[in-house]
N, CA, C, O and the ligand as a Tripos MOL2 file, in Angstrom:
@<TRIPOS>MOLECULE
protein
  301   299    76     0     0
PROTEIN
NO_CHARGES

@<TRIPOS>ATOM
      1 N          95.7180  116.3210  101.9300 N.3       1 MET1
      2 CA         96.7970  116.9200  101.0780 C.3       1 MET1
      3 C          96.1700  117.8410  100.0640 C.2       1 MET1
      4 O          94.9750  117.7460   99.7830 O.2       1 MET1
      5 N          96.9800  118.7450   99.5050 N.am      2 LYS2
      6 CA         96.4910  119.6870   98.4940 C.3       2 LYS2
      7 C          96.8600  119.2520   97.1110 C.2       2 LYS2
      8 O          97.9200  118.6680   96.8840 O.2       2 LYS2
      9 N          96.0010  119.5320   96.2120 N.am      3 CYS3
     10 CA         96.1890  119.1920   94.7930 C.3       3 CYS3
     11 C          97.3640  120.0820   94.2270 C.2       3 CYS3
     12 O          97.3920  121.2960   94.4280 O.2       3 CYS3
     13 N          98.3040  119.4310   93.5280 N.am      4 LEU4
     14 CA         99.4020  120.1970   93.0040 C.3       4 LEU4
     15 C          99.0140  120.9710   91.7580 C.2       4 LEU4
     16 O          99.7010  121.9120   91.3600 O.2       4 LEU4
     17 N          97.9330  120.5790   91.1590 N.am      5 LYS5
     18 CA         97.5350  121.2830   89.9300 C.3       5 LYS5
     19 C          96.7170  122.5500   90.2080 C.2       5 LYS5
     20 O          96.9950  123.6080   89.6440 O.2       5 LYS5
     21 N          95.7030  122.4360   91.0860 N.am      6 CYS6
     22 CA         94.7800  123.5460   91.2430 C.3       6 CYS6
     23 C          94.7220  124.0240   92.7070 C.2       6 CYS6
     24 O          94.0620  125.0220   92.9950 O.2       6 CYS6
     25 N          95.4150  123.3120   93.6520 N.am      7 GLY7
     26 CA         95.4150  123.7990   95.0220 C.3       7 GLY7
     27 C          94.2670  123.4390   95.8590 C.2       7 GLY7
     28 O          94.2650  123.7450   97.0510 O.2       7 GLY7
     29 N          93.2460  122.7820   95.2920 N.am      8 ALA8
     30 CA         92.0890  122.4070   96.0830 C.3       8 ALA8
     31 C          92.4600  121.1990   96.9230 C.2       8 ALA8
     32 O          93.5120  120.5820   96.7550 O.2       8 ALA8
     33 N          91.5310  120.8820   97.8530 N.am      9 GLU9
     34 CA         91.8130  119.7450   98.8020 C.3       9 GLU9
     35 C          91.6160  118.4370   98.0690 C.2       9 GLU9
     36 O          90.6090  118.2100   97.3990 O.2       9 GLU9
     37 N          92.6450  117.5600   98.2240 N.am     10 ALA10
     38 CA         92.5300  116.2090   97.6640 C.3      10 ALA10
     39 C          92.1190  115.2720   98.7840 C.2      10 ALA10
     40 O          92.7530  115.2840   99.8390 O.2      10 ALA10
     41 N          91.0960  114.4670   98.6050 N.am     11 GLU11
     42 CA         90.6140  113.5640   99.6360 C.3      11 GLU11
     43 C          90.9430  112.1100   99.3920 C.2      11 GLU11
     44 O          91.1960  111.6850   98.2650 O.2      11 GLU11
     45 N          90.9320  111.3800  100.4440 N.am     12 LYS12
     46 CA         91.2120  109.9020  100.3450 C.3      12 LYS12
     47 C          90.1610  109.2660   99.5310 C.2      12 LYS12
     48 O          88.9760  109.5530   99.6950 O.2      12 LYS12
     49 N          90.5830  108.3660   98.6130 N.am     13 SER13
     50 CA         89.7020  107.7040   97.6870 C.3      13 SER13
     51 C          90.3940  106.4420   97.2460 C.2      13 SER13
     52 O          91.5010  106.1170   97.6750 O.2      13 SER13
     53 N          89.6830  105.7240   96.3510 N.am     14 THR14
     54 CA         90.3530  104.5970   95.6830 C.3      14 THR14
     55 C          90.1510  104.7240   94.1970 C.2      14 THR14
     56 O          89.1830  105.3320   93.7390 O.2      14 THR14
     57 N          91.0530  104.1580   93.4520 N.am     15 THR15
     58 CA         90.9370  104.2860   91.9980 C.3      15 THR15
     59 C          91.3510  102.9720   91.3380 C.2      15 THR15
     60 O          91.7940  102.0430   92.0120 O.2      15 THR15
     61 N          91.2060  102.9060   90.0490 N.am     16 THR16
     62 CA         91.6510  101.7000   89.2710 C.3      16 THR16
     63 C          92.8920  102.1410   88.4860 C.2      16 THR16
     64 O          92.8500  103.0780   87.6890 O.2      16 THR16
     65 N          93.9590  101.4540   88.7330 N.am     17 SER17
     66 CA         95.2160  101.7410   88.0410 C.3      17 SER17
     67 C          95.3450  100.9330   86.7880 C.2      17 SER17
     68 O          95.1880   99.7130   86.8340 O.2      17 SER17
     69 N          95.6190  101.5430   85.6900 N.am     18 VAL18
     70 CA         95.8090  100.8080   84.3830 C.3      18 VAL18
     71 C          97.2230  101.0610   83.9080 C.2      18 VAL18
     72 O          97.6310  102.2030   83.6980 O.2      18 VAL18
     73 N          97.9560   99.9910   83.7430 N.am     19 THR19
     74 CA         99.3410  100.1740   83.2460 C.3      19 THR19
     75 C          99.4400   99.3960   81.9180 C.2      19 THR19
     76 O          99.0830   98.2200   81.8400 O.2      19 THR19
     77 N          99.9240  100.0750   80.9050 N.am     20 ASP20
     78 CA        100.0990   99.4840   79.6060 C.3      20 ASP20
     79 C         101.5030   98.9260   79.5070 C.2      20 ASP20
     80 O         102.4740   99.6820   79.5130 O.2      20 ASP20
     81 N         101.6220   97.5960   79.4150 N.am     21 LEU21
     82 CA        102.9460   96.9420   79.3560 C.3      21 LEU21
     83 C         103.3380   96.6660   77.8930 C.2      21 LEU21
     84 O         104.2730   95.9080   77.6350 O.2      21 LEU21
     85 N         102.6350   97.2710   76.9550 N.am     22 GLY22
     86 CA        102.9660   97.0480   75.5480 C.3      22 GLY22
     87 C         102.0120   96.0070   74.9790 C.2      22 GLY22
     88 O         101.0900   96.3280   74.2290 O.2      22 GLY22
     89 N         102.2590   94.7310   75.3580 N.am     23 GLY23
     90 CA        101.4680   93.6370   74.8440 C.3      23 GLY23
     91 C         100.1660   93.4630   75.5880 C.2      23 GLY23
     92 O          99.2210   92.8740   75.0630 O.2      23 GLY23
     93 N         100.1060   93.9650   76.7970 N.am     24 CYS24
     94 CA         98.8940   93.7270   77.5890 C.3      24 CYS24
     95 C          98.6980   94.8330   78.5830 C.2      24 CYS24
     96 O          99.5920   95.6480   78.8140 O.2      24 CYS24
     97 N          97.5720   94.8580   79.1460 N.am     25 LEU25
     98 CA         97.2460   95.8680   80.2050 C.3      25 LEU25
     99 C          97.1620   95.2090   81.5310 C.2      25 LEU25
    100 O          96.6080   94.1170   81.6590 O.2      25 LEU25
    101 N          97.7190   95.8700   82.5540 N.am     26 VAL26
    102 CA         97.5250   95.3900   83.8920 C.3      26 VAL26
    103 C          96.6080   96.3180   84.6130 C.2      26 VAL26
    104 O          96.8840   97.5140   84.7130 O.2      26 VAL26
    105 N          95.5120   95.7950   85.1230 N.am     27 ILE27
    106 CA         94.4940   96.6610   85.7350 C.3      27 ILE27
    107 C          94.4390   96.2620   87.2070 C.2      27 ILE27
    108 O          94.1800   95.1020   87.5280 O.2      27 ILE27
    109 N          94.6810   97.2160   88.0990 N.am     28 VAL28
    110 CA         94.6210   96.9710   89.5080 C.3      28 VAL28
    111 C          93.4970   97.8010   90.0930 C.2      28 VAL28
    112 O          93.4860   99.0280   89.9930 O.2      28 VAL28
    113 N          92.5610   97.1130   90.7000 N.am     29 ARG29
    114 CA         91.3930   97.7760   91.2250 C.3      29 ARG29
    115 C          91.5920   98.1650   92.7110 C.2      29 ARG29
    116 O          92.4530   97.6380   93.4160 O.2      29 ARG29
    117 N          90.7620   99.0950   93.1250 N.am     30 ASN30
    118 CA         90.7410   99.5270   94.5640 C.3      30 ASN30
    119 C          92.1170   99.9850   95.0920 C.2      30 ASN30
    120 O          92.5090   99.6360   96.2050 O.2      30 ASN30
    121 N          92.7930  100.7200   94.3260 N.am     31 VAL31
    122 CA         94.1290  101.2720   94.7690 C.3      31 VAL31
    123 C          93.8500  102.5690   95.6200 C.2      31 VAL31
    124 O          93.1750  103.4990   95.1780 O.2      31 VAL31
    125 N          94.3990  102.5630   96.8270 N.am     32 PRO32
    126 CA         94.2150  103.7170   97.6730 C.3      32 PRO32
    127 C          94.9150  104.9630   97.0670 C.2      32 PRO32
    128 O          96.0490  104.8520   96.6020 O.2      32 PRO32
    129 N          94.2700  106.1220   97.0680 N.am     33 CYS33
    130 CA         94.8540  107.3100   96.4750 C.3      33 CYS33
    131 C          94.2110  108.5640   97.0840 C.2      33 CYS33
    132 O          93.2630  108.4740   97.8640 O.2      33 CYS33
    133 N          94.7270  109.6930   96.7250 N.am     34 TYR34
    134 CA         94.0650  110.9430   97.0190 C.3      34 TYR34
    135 C          93.5380  111.5380   95.7200 C.2      34 TYR34
    136 O          94.2380  111.6010   94.7100 O.2      34 TYR34
    137 N          92.3000  111.9660   95.7780 N.am     35 LYS35
    138 CA         91.6130  112.4830   94.6060 C.3      35 LYS35
    139 C          91.2340  113.9460   94.8020 C.2      35 LYS35
    140 O          90.6080  114.2910   95.8040 O.2      35 LYS35
    141 N          91.5990  114.7950   93.8760 N.am     36 CYS36
    142 CA         91.2250  116.2320   94.0330 C.3      36 CYS36
    143 C          89.7560  116.4340   93.8180 C.2      36 CYS36
    144 O          89.1760  115.9360   92.8520 O.2      36 CYS36
    145 N          89.1490  117.1760   94.7330 N.am     37 SER37
    146 CA         87.7320  117.4040   94.6890 C.3      37 SER37
    147 C          87.3370  118.3650   93.5100 C.2      37 SER37
    148 O          86.1820  118.4120   93.0860 O.2      37 SER37
    149 N          88.3390  119.1110   93.0160 N.am     38 GLU38
    150 CA         88.0310  120.0880   91.9400 C.3      38 GLU38
    151 C          88.3190  119.4780   90.5390 C.2      38 GLU38
    152 O          87.4310  119.4480   89.6870 O.2      38 GLU38
    153 N          89.5510  118.9970   90.3090 N.am     39 CYS39
    154 CA         89.9380  118.5950   88.9870 C.3      39 CYS39
    155 C          90.0690  117.1130   88.7870 C.2      39 CYS39
    156 O          90.3830  116.6540   87.6880 O.2      39 CYS39
    157 N          89.8170  116.3110   89.9000 N.am     40 ASN40
    158 CA         89.8570  114.8530   89.8240 C.3      40 ASN40
    159 C          91.2450  114.2620   89.5910 C.2      40 ASN40
    160 O          91.3920  113.0860   89.2610 O.2      40 ASN40
    161 N          92.2740  115.1230   89.7750 N.am     41 GLU41
    162 CA         93.6210  114.6090   89.6530 C.3      41 GLU41
    163 C          93.8520  113.5610   90.7540 C.2      41 GLU41
    164 O          93.3840  113.7030   91.8840 O.2      41 GLU41
    165 N          94.6190  112.4630   90.3660 N.am     42 ILE42
    166 CA         94.8410  111.3990   91.3010 C.3      42 ILE42
    167 C          96.2750  111.4660   91.8340 C.2      42 ILE42
    168 O          97.2250  111.6650   91.0760 O.2      42 ILE42
    169 N          96.4080  111.2980   93.1270 N.am     43 TYR43
    170 CA         97.7670  111.2250   93.7250 C.3      43 TYR43
    171 C          97.9390  109.9460   94.4950 C.2      43 TYR43
    172 O          97.0340  109.5230   95.2140 O.2      43 TYR43
    173 N          99.1300  109.3010   94.3510 N.am     44 TYR44
    174 CA         99.4250  108.1130   95.1660 C.3      44 TYR44
    175 C         100.4700  108.4730   96.1470 C.2      44 TYR44
    176 O         101.3540  109.2790   95.8540 O.2      44 TYR44
    177 N         100.3940  107.8800   97.3460 N.am     45 THR45
    178 CA        101.4930  108.0820   98.2890 C.3      45 THR45
    179 C         102.6290  107.1100   97.8850 C.2      45 THR45
    180 O         102.4450  106.1770   97.1030 O.2      45 THR45
    181 N         103.8290  107.3930   98.4770 N.am     46 GLY46
    182 CA        105.0440  106.6480   98.0750 C.3      46 GLY46
    183 C         104.9610  105.1760   98.2630 C.2      46 GLY46
    184 O         105.4620  104.4230   97.4270 O.2      46 GLY46
    185 N         104.3370  104.7190   99.3460 N.am     47 ASP47
    186 CA        104.2300  103.2770   99.6030 C.3      47 ASP47
    187 C         103.2740  102.5900   98.6130 C.2      47 ASP47
    188 O         103.4690  101.4390   98.2230 O.2      47 ASP47
    189 N         102.2400  103.3390   98.2250 N.am     48 VAL48
    190 CA        101.3020  102.7940   97.2910 C.3      48 VAL48
    191 C         101.9730  102.6270   95.8920 C.2      48 VAL48
    192 O         101.7700  101.6340   95.1930 O.2      48 VAL48
    193 N         102.7610  103.6310   95.5370 N.am     49 VAL49
    194 CA        103.4910  103.5960   94.2540 C.3      49 VAL49
    195 C         104.3970  102.3120   94.2980 C.2      49 VAL49
    196 O         104.4480  101.5400   93.3410 O.2      49 VAL49
    197 N         105.0730  102.1340   95.4010 N.am     50 GLU50
    198 CA        105.9790  100.9840   95.5360 C.3      50 GLU50
    199 C         105.2730   99.6700   95.4060 C.2      50 GLU50
    200 O         105.7350   98.7600   94.7170 O.2      50 GLU50
    201 N         104.1150   99.5710   96.0950 N.am     51 LYS51
    202 CA        103.3220   98.3300   96.0290 C.3      51 LYS51
    203 C         102.7870   98.0680   94.6250 C.2      51 LYS51
    204 O         102.7720   96.9350   94.1420 O.2      51 LYS51
    205 N         102.3470   99.1580   93.9840 N.am     52 LEU52
    206 CA        101.8180   99.0430   92.6240 C.3      52 LEU52
    207 C         102.8750   98.4770   91.6740 C.2      52 LEU52
    208 O         102.6090   97.6300   90.8220 O.2      52 LEU52
    209 N         104.1250   99.0110   91.8770 N.am     53 GLU53
    210 CA        105.2430   98.5970   90.9650 C.3      53 GLU53
    211 C         105.5230   97.1020   91.2290 C.2      53 GLU53
    212 O         105.8030   96.3520   90.2940 O.2      53 GLU53
    213 N         105.4460   96.6730   92.5040 N.am     54 LYS54
    214 CA        105.6510   95.2350   92.7950 C.3      54 LYS54
    215 C         104.5380   94.3760   92.2320 C.2      54 LYS54
    216 O         104.8040   93.2850   91.7290 O.2      54 LYS54
    217 N         103.3080   94.8340   92.3020 N.am     55 ILE55
    218 CA        102.1830   94.0840   91.7680 C.3      55 ILE55
    219 C         102.2990   93.9340   90.2740 C.2      55 ILE55
    220 O         102.0550   92.8600   89.7260 O.2      55 ILE55
    221 N         102.6870   95.0570   89.5880 N.am     56 ILE56
    222 CA        102.8220   95.0270   88.1570 C.3      56 ILE56
    223 C         103.9800   94.1210   87.6960 C.2      56 ILE56
    224 O         103.8770   93.4160   86.6920 O.2      56 ILE56
    225 N         105.0990   94.1670   88.4730 N.am     57 GLU57
    226 CA        106.2120   93.3420   88.1750 C.3      57 GLU57
    227 C         105.8650   91.8900   88.3040 C.2      57 GLU57
    228 O         106.1930   91.0930   87.4250 O.2      57 GLU57
    229 N         105.1770   91.5090   89.4280 N.am     58 THR58
    230 CA        104.7290   90.1460   89.6830 C.3      58 THR58
    231 C         103.8150   89.6510   88.5810 C.2      58 THR58
    232 O         103.9390   88.5170   88.1170 O.2      58 THR58
    233 N         102.9040   90.5020   88.1690 N.am     59 THR59
    234 CA        101.8800   90.1730   87.1370 C.3      59 THR59
    235 C         102.6220   89.9380   85.8510 C.2      59 THR59
    236 O         102.3430   88.9610   85.1560 O.2      59 THR59
    237 N         103.5610   90.7980   85.5060 N.am     60 ARG60
    238 CA        104.2940   90.7140   84.2380 C.3      60 ARG60
    239 C         105.0510   89.3860   84.1880 C.2      60 ARG60
    240 O         105.0680   88.7190   83.1530 O.2      60 ARG60
    241 N         105.6680   89.0080   85.2900 N.am     61 LYS61
    242 CA        106.3860   87.7430   85.3100 C.3      61 LYS61
    243 C         105.4520   86.5430   85.1750 C.2      61 LYS61
    244 O         105.7590   85.5700   84.4860 O.2      61 LYS61
    245 N         104.3110   86.6340   85.8470 N.am     62 ALA62
    246 CA        103.3200   85.5460   85.8040 C.3      62 ALA62
    247 C         102.8390   85.3310   84.4360 C.2      62 ALA62
    248 O         102.6260   84.1990   84.0010 O.2      62 ALA62
    249 N         102.6510   86.4800   83.6980 N.am     63 MET63
    250 CA        102.1570   86.3610   82.3650 C.3      63 MET63
    251 C         103.1720   85.7660   81.4170 C.2      63 MET63
    252 O         102.8150   85.1430   80.4180 O.2      63 MET63
    253 N         104.4390   85.9600   81.7360 N.am     64 GLU64
    254 CA        105.4650   85.3460   80.8680 C.3      64 GLU64
    255 C         105.5330   83.8080   81.0310 C.2      64 GLU64
    256 O         106.1020   83.0950   80.2050 O.2      64 GLU64
    257 N         104.9300   83.3420   82.1280 N.am     65 ASP65
    258 CA        104.8500   81.9170   82.3930 C.3      65 ASP65
    259 C         103.8080   81.2740   81.5130 C.2      65 ASP65
    260 O         103.8330   80.0580   81.3170 O.2      65 ASP65
    261 N         102.9080   82.0430   80.9860 N.am     66 ILE66
    262 CA        101.7950   81.4800   80.2550 C.3      66 ILE66
    263 C         102.1860   81.5330   78.7370 C.2      66 ILE66
    264 O         102.5660   82.5770   78.2060 O.2      66 ILE66
    265 N         102.0740   80.3880   78.1010 N.am     67 SER67
    266 CA        102.4200   80.3370   76.6770 C.3      67 SER67
    267 C         101.2110   80.7400   75.8750 C.2      67 SER67
    268 O         100.0940   80.2870   76.1260 O.2      67 SER67
    269 N         101.4480   81.5910   74.9110 N.am     68 VAL68
    270 CA        100.3940   82.0070   74.0100 C.3      68 VAL68
    271 C         100.7680   81.4310   72.6460 C.2      68 VAL68
    272 O         101.8600   81.6600   72.1260 O.2      68 VAL68
    273 N          99.8150   80.6680   72.0810 N.am     69 VAL69
    274 CA        100.0540   80.0490   70.8100 C.3      69 VAL69
    275 C          99.1090   80.6520   69.8030 C.2      69 VAL69
    276 O          97.8990   80.7280   70.0140 O.2      69 VAL69
    277 N          99.7090   81.0880   68.6760 N.am     70 ASP70
    278 CA         98.8840   81.6520   67.6140 C.3      70 ASP70
    279 C          98.3930   80.4650   66.7220 C.2      70 ASP70
    280 O          99.1880   79.8140   66.0440 O.2      70 ASP70
    281 N          97.0920   80.2180   66.7490 N.am     71 TYR71
    282 CA         96.5210   79.0650   65.9970 C.3      71 TYR71
    283 C          96.9280   79.1140   64.5450 C.2      71 TYR71
    284 O          97.2980   78.1010   63.9520 O.2      71 TYR71
    285 N          96.8560   80.3210   63.9710 N.am     72 ALA72
    286 CA         97.1420   80.4430   62.5260 C.3      72 ALA72
    287 C          98.5400   80.0510   62.1830 C.2      72 ALA72
    288 O          98.8240   79.5750   61.0840 O.2      72 ALA72
    289 N          99.4360   80.2600   63.1610 N.am     73 LYS73
    290 CA        100.8590   79.9070   62.8630 C.3      73 LYS73
    291 C         101.2300   78.4440   63.0710 C.2      73 LYS73
    292 O         102.1820   77.9490   62.4660 O.2      73 LYS73
    293 N         100.4590   77.7310   63.9510 N.am     74 VAL74
    294 CA        100.8330   76.3260   64.2330 C.3      74 VAL74
    295 C          99.9550   75.3510   63.5170 C.2      74 VAL74
    296 O         100.3400   74.1970   63.3290 O.2      74 VAL74
    297 N          98.7820   75.7780   63.1080 N.am     75 ALA75
    298 CA         97.8090   74.8110   62.5070 C.3      75 ALA75
    299 C          98.1800   74.5490   61.0410 C.2      75 ALA75
    300 O          97.5020   73.7780   60.3610 O.2      75 ALA75
    301 ZN         93.0020  119.7360   91.5480 Zn       76 ZN76
@<TRIPOS>BOND
     1     1     2 1
     2     2     3 1
     3     3     4 2
     4     3     5 am
     5     5     6 1
     6     6     7 1
     7     7     8 2
     8     7     9 am
     9     9    10 1
    10    10    11 1
    11    11    12 2
    12    11    13 am
    13    13    14 1
    14    14    15 1
    15    15    16 2
    16    15    17 am
    17    17    18 1
    18    18    19 1
    19    19    20 2
    20    19    21 am
    21    21    22 1
    22    22    23 1
    23    23    24 2
    24    23    25 am
    25    25    26 1
    26    26    27 1
    27    27    28 2
    28    27    29 am
    29    29    30 1
    30    30    31 1
    31    31    32 2
    32    31    33 am
    33    33    34 1
    34    34    35 1
    35    35    36 2
    36    35    37 am
    37    37    38 1
    38    38    39 1
    39    39    40 2
    40    39    41 am
    41    41    42 1
    42    42    43 1
    43    43    44 2
    44    43    45 am
    45    45    46 1
    46    46    47 1
    47    47    48 2
    48    47    49 am
    49    49    50 1
    50    50    51 1
    51    51    52 2
    52    51    53 am
    53    53    54 1
    54    54    55 1
    55    55    56 2
    56    55    57 am
    57    57    58 1
    58    58    59 1
    59    59    60 2
    60    59    61 am
    61    61    62 1
    62    62    63 1
    63    63    64 2
    64    63    65 am
    65    65    66 1
    66    66    67 1
    67    67    68 2
    68    67    69 am
    69    69    70 1
    70    70    71 1
    71    71    72 2
    72    71    73 am
    73    73    74 1
    74    74    75 1
    75    75    76 2
    76    75    77 am
    77    77    78 1
    78    78    79 1
    79    79    80 2
    80    79    81 am
    81    81    82 1
    82    82    83 1
    83    83    84 2
    84    83    85 am
    85    85    86 1
    86    86    87 1
    87    87    88 2
    88    87    89 am
    89    89    90 1
    90    90    91 1
    91    91    92 2
    92    91    93 am
    93    93    94 1
    94    94    95 1
    95    95    96 2
    96    95    97 am
    97    97    98 1
    98    98    99 1
    99    99   100 2
   100    99   101 am
   101   101   102 1
   102   102   103 1
   103   103   104 2
   104   103   105 am
   105   105   106 1
   106   106   107 1
   107   107   108 2
   108   107   109 am
   109   109   110 1
   110   110   111 1
   111   111   112 2
   112   111   113 am
   113   113   114 1
   114   114   115 1
   115   115   116 2
   116   115   117 am
   117   117   118 1
   118   118   119 1
   119   119   120 2
   120   119   121 am
   121   121   122 1
   122   122   123 1
   123   123   124 2
   124   123   125 am
   125   125   126 1
   126   126   127 1
   127   127   128 2
   128   127   129 am
   129   129   130 1
   130   130   131 1
   131   131   132 2
   132   131   133 am
   133   133   134 1
   134   134   135 1
   135   135   136 2
   136   135   137 am
   137   137   138 1
   138   138   139 1
   139   139   140 2
   140   139   141 am
   141   141   142 1
   142   142   143 1
   143   143   144 2
   144   143   145 am
   145   145   146 1
   146   146   147 1
   147   147   148 2
   148   147   149 am
   149   149   150 1
   150   150   151 1
   151   151   152 2
   152   151   153 am
   153   153   154 1
   154   154   155 1
   155   155   156 2
   156   155   157 am
   157   157   158 1
   158   158   159 1
   159   159   160 2
   160   159   161 am
   161   161   162 1
   162   162   163 1
   163   163   164 2
   164   163   165 am
   165   165   166 1
   166   166   167 1
   167   167   168 2
   168   167   169 am
   169   169   170 1
   170   170   171 1
   171   171   172 2
   172   171   173 am
   173   173   174 1
   174   174   175 1
   175   175   176 2
   176   175   177 am
   177   177   178 1
   178   178   179 1
   179   179   180 2
   180   179   181 am
   181   181   182 1
   182   182   183 1
   183   183   184 2
   184   183   185 am
   185   185   186 1
   186   186   187 1
   187   187   188 2
   188   187   189 am
   189   189   190 1
   190   190   191 1
   191   191   192 2
   192   191   193 am
   193   193   194 1
   194   194   195 1
   195   195   196 2
   196   195   197 am
   197   197   198 1
   198   198   199 1
   199   199   200 2
   200   199   201 am
   201   201   202 1
   202   202   203 1
   203   203   204 2
   204   203   205 am
   205   205   206 1
   206   206   207 1
   207   207   208 2
   208   207   209 am
   209   209   210 1
   210   210   211 1
   211   211   212 2
   212   211   213 am
   213   213   214 1
   214   214   215 1
   215   215   216 2
   216   215   217 am
   217   217   218 1
   218   218   219 1
   219   219   220 2
   220   219   221 am
   221   221   222 1
   222   222   223 1
   223   223   224 2
   224   223   225 am
   225   225   226 1
   226   226   227 1
   227   227   228 2
   228   227   229 am
   229   229   230 1
   230   230   231 1
   231   231   232 2
   232   231   233 am
   233   233   234 1
   234   234   235 1
   235   235   236 2
   236   235   237 am
   237   237   238 1
   238   238   239 1
   239   239   240 2
   240   239   241 am
   241   241   242 1
   242   242   243 1
   243   243   244 2
   244   243   245 am
   245   245   246 1
   246   246   247 1
   247   247   248 2
   248   247   249 am
   249   249   250 1
   250   250   251 1
   251   251   252 2
   252   251   253 am
   253   253   254 1
   254   254   255 1
   255   255   256 2
   256   255   257 am
   257   257   258 1
   258   258   259 1
   259   259   260 2
   260   259   261 am
   261   261   262 1
   262   262   263 1
   263   263   264 2
   264   263   265 am
   265   265   266 1
   266   266   267 1
   267   267   268 2
   268   267   269 am
   269   269   270 1
   270   270   271 1
   271   271   272 2
   272   271   273 am
   273   273   274 1
   274   274   275 1
   275   275   276 2
   276   275   277 am
   277   277   278 1
   278   278   279 1
   279   279   280 2
   280   279   281 am
   281   281   282 1
   282   282   283 1
   283   283   284 2
   284   283   285 am
   285   285   286 1
   286   286   287 1
   287   287   288 2
   288   287   289 am
   289   289   290 1
   290   290   291 1
   291   291   292 2
   292   291   293 am
   293   293   294 1
   294   294   295 1
   295   295   296 2
   296   295   297 am
   297   297   298 1
   298   298   299 1
   299   299   300 2
@<TRIPOS>SUBSTRUCTURE
     1 MET1         2 RESIDUE 1 A MET
     2 LYS2         6 RESIDUE 1 A LYS
     3 CYS3        10 RESIDUE 1 A CYS
     4 LEU4        14 RESIDUE 1 A LEU
     5 LYS5        18 RESIDUE 1 A LYS
     6 CYS6        22 RESIDUE 1 A CYS
     7 GLY7        26 RESIDUE 1 A GLY
     8 ALA8        30 RESIDUE 1 A ALA
     9 GLU9        34 RESIDUE 1 A GLU
    10 ALA10       38 RESIDUE 1 A ALA
    11 GLU11       42 RESIDUE 1 A GLU
    12 LYS12       46 RESIDUE 1 A LYS
    13 SER13       50 RESIDUE 1 A SER
    14 THR14       54 RESIDUE 1 A THR
    15 THR15       58 RESIDUE 1 A THR
    16 THR16       62 RESIDUE 1 A THR
    17 SER17       66 RESIDUE 1 A SER
    18 VAL18       70 RESIDUE 1 A VAL
    19 THR19       74 RESIDUE 1 A THR
    20 ASP20       78 RESIDUE 1 A ASP
    21 LEU21       82 RESIDUE 1 A LEU
    22 GLY22       86 RESIDUE 1 A GLY
    23 GLY23       90 RESIDUE 1 A GLY
    24 CYS24       94 RESIDUE 1 A CYS
    25 LEU25       98 RESIDUE 1 A LEU
    26 VAL26      102 RESIDUE 1 A VAL
    27 ILE27      106 RESIDUE 1 A ILE
    28 VAL28      110 RESIDUE 1 A VAL
    29 ARG29      114 RESIDUE 1 A ARG
    30 ASN30      118 RESIDUE 1 A ASN
    31 VAL31      122 RESIDUE 1 A VAL
    32 PRO32      126 RESIDUE 1 A PRO
    33 CYS33      130 RESIDUE 1 A CYS
    34 TYR34      134 RESIDUE 1 A TYR
    35 LYS35      138 RESIDUE 1 A LYS
    36 CYS36      142 RESIDUE 1 A CYS
    37 SER37      146 RESIDUE 1 A SER
    38 GLU38      150 RESIDUE 1 A GLU
    39 CYS39      154 RESIDUE 1 A CYS
    40 ASN40      158 RESIDUE 1 A ASN
    41 GLU41      162 RESIDUE 1 A GLU
    42 ILE42      166 RESIDUE 1 A ILE
    43 TYR43      170 RESIDUE 1 A TYR
    44 TYR44      174 RESIDUE 1 A TYR
    45 THR45      178 RESIDUE 1 A THR
    46 GLY46      182 RESIDUE 1 A GLY
    47 ASP47      186 RESIDUE 1 A ASP
    48 VAL48      190 RESIDUE 1 A VAL
    49 VAL49      194 RESIDUE 1 A VAL
    50 GLU50      198 RESIDUE 1 A GLU
    51 LYS51      202 RESIDUE 1 A LYS
    52 LEU52      206 RESIDUE 1 A LEU
    53 GLU53      210 RESIDUE 1 A GLU
    54 LYS54      214 RESIDUE 1 A LYS
    55 ILE55      218 RESIDUE 1 A ILE
    56 ILE56      222 RESIDUE 1 A ILE
    57 GLU57      226 RESIDUE 1 A GLU
    58 THR58      230 RESIDUE 1 A THR
    59 THR59      234 RESIDUE 1 A THR
    60 ARG60      238 RESIDUE 1 A ARG
    61 LYS61      242 RESIDUE 1 A LYS
    62 ALA62      246 RESIDUE 1 A ALA
    63 MET63      250 RESIDUE 1 A MET
    64 GLU64      254 RESIDUE 1 A GLU
    65 ASP65      258 RESIDUE 1 A ASP
    66 ILE66      262 RESIDUE 1 A ILE
    67 SER67      266 RESIDUE 1 A SER
    68 VAL68      270 RESIDUE 1 A VAL
    69 VAL69      274 RESIDUE 1 A VAL
    70 ASP70      278 RESIDUE 1 A ASP
    71 TYR71      282 RESIDUE 1 A TYR
    72 ALA72      286 RESIDUE 1 A ALA
    73 LYS73      290 RESIDUE 1 A LYS
    74 VAL74      294 RESIDUE 1 A VAL
    75 ALA75      298 RESIDUE 1 A ALA
    76 ZN76       301 GROUP 0 **** ****
């Protein structure tokens, strides 16, 4: 596929996706993507975007199941 920014050829690659959920970061490694050979712009295909959203949603819910206690407030 072609890069939408500069028109150069974007090649298959993998990247690390970092999503800021406010209180925490969700980091997903080895996400398949297309990377521009010129400007390093990253593109995800539709199904990868969908899967990433599911992973982030699952992770967010899992994290809500973990109780975080502030020592200073309870001690
Ligand atoms: Zn580019």
